[in-house]
KEVEX-688866 format. One record per residue (C-alpha): residue in one letter; x, y, z; residue number from 1. Coordinates in steps of 0.05 Angstrom, whole numbers. Layout:
N
+-----+--------+--------+--------+-----+
: res :     c1 :     c2 :     c3 :   n :
+-----+--------+--------+--------+-----+
:   A :      X :      Y :      Z : NUM :
...
+-----+--------+--------+--------+-----+
END
This chain:
62
+-----+--------+--------+--------+-----+
: res :     c1 :     c2 :     c3 :   n :
+-----+--------+--------+--------+-----+
:   M :  -3284 :   3280 :   1849 :   1 :
:   P :  -3328 :   3269 :   1915 :   2 :
:   S :  -3334 :   3331 :   1959 :   3 :
:   E :  -3317 :   3322 :   2034 :   4 :
:   K :  -3378 :   3313 :   2075 :   5 :
:   A :  -3388 :   3317 :   2151 :   6 :
:   C :  -3429 :   3270 :   2192 :   7 :
:   R :  -3489 :   3305 :   2225 :   8 :
:   K :  -3483 :   3254 :   2286 :   9 :
:   C :  -3407 :   3257 :   2304 :  10 :
:   H :  -3383 :   3313 :   2256 :  11 :
:   F :  -3331 :   3271 :   2226 :  12 :
:   I :  -3306 :   3297 :   2160 :  13 :
:   T :  -3302 :   3243 :   2103 :  14 :
:   K :  -3308 :   3231 :   2029 :  15 :
:   E :  -3345 :   3164 :   2038 :  16 :
:   S :  -3418 :   3157 :   2035 :  17 :
:   V :  -3420 :   3123 :   2105 :  18 :
:   C :  -3385 :   3153 :   2168 :  19 :
:   P :  -3325 :   3110 :   2184 :  20 :
:   V :  -3330 :   3130 :   2258 :  21 :
:   C :  -3403 :   3121 :   2276 :  22 :
:   G :  -3433 :   3086 :   2216 :  23 :
:   S :  -3486 :   3140 :   2203 :  24 :
:   K :  -3509 :   3154 :   2129 :  25 :
:   D :  -3531 :   3223 :   2151 :  26 :
:   L :  -3477 :   3268 :   2121 :  27 :
:   S :  -3478 :   3338 :   2096 :  28 :
:   I :  -3439 :   3379 :   2047 :  29 :
:   N :  -3459 :   3442 :   2090 :  30 :
:   W :  -3410 :   3446 :   2145 :  31 :
:   S :  -3363 :   3497 :   2167 :  32 :
:   G :  -3300 :   3502 :   2213 :  33 :
:   E :  -3250 :   3447 :   2226 :  34 :
:   I :  -3216 :   3416 :   2282 :  35 :
:   I :  -3159 :   3363 :   2272 :  36 :
:   L :  -3147 :   3319 :   2327 :  37 :
:   L :  -3083 :   3274 :   2323 :  38 :
:   D :  -3077 :   3248 :   2393 :  39 :
:   V :  -3147 :   3242 :   2425 :  40 :
:   E :  -3115 :   3212 :   2492 :  41 :
:   K :  -3079 :   3276 :   2509 :  42 :
:   S :  -3125 :   3325 :   2478 :  43 :
:   E :  -3171 :   3366 :   2527 :  44 :
:   V :  -3211 :   3388 :   2465 :  45 :
:   A :  -3224 :   3313 :   2449 :  46 :
:   K :  -3245 :   3298 :   2523 :  47 :
:   L :  -3290 :   3358 :   2523 :  48 :
:   L :  -3326 :   3343 :   2456 :  49 :
:   G :  -3325 :   3266 :   2473 :  50 :
:   I :  -3283 :   3246 :   2413 :  51 :
:   K :  -3247 :   3182 :   2417 :  52 :
:   V :  -3221 :   3172 :   2342 :  53 :
:   P :  -3170 :   3218 :   2314 :  54 :
:   G :  -3183 :   3257 :   2252 :  55 :
:   R :  -3216 :   3316 :   2223 :  56 :
:   Y :  -3282 :   3342 :   2253 :  57 :
:   A :  -3330 :   3397 :   2230 :  58 :
:   I :  -3347 :   3449 :   2284 :  59 :
:   S :  -3418 :   3466 :   2251 :  60 :
:   V :  -3459 :   3417 :   2205 :  61 :
:   V :  -3525 :   3440 :   2174 :  62 :
+-----+--------+--------+--------+-----+
END
């Protein structure tokens, strides 16, 4: 079973080998914290972080 990885560029959490948000292959299994954004249009957090795609994002990626 593939473990969840976080993209080092945009912090999106995925099970894929390529980030579906930014296309990066630079993914890490070493991440912590999580933000779940459902409506990025209304979210002040999404605006502050520059997130335009709904989903799960890691707070810290090593």
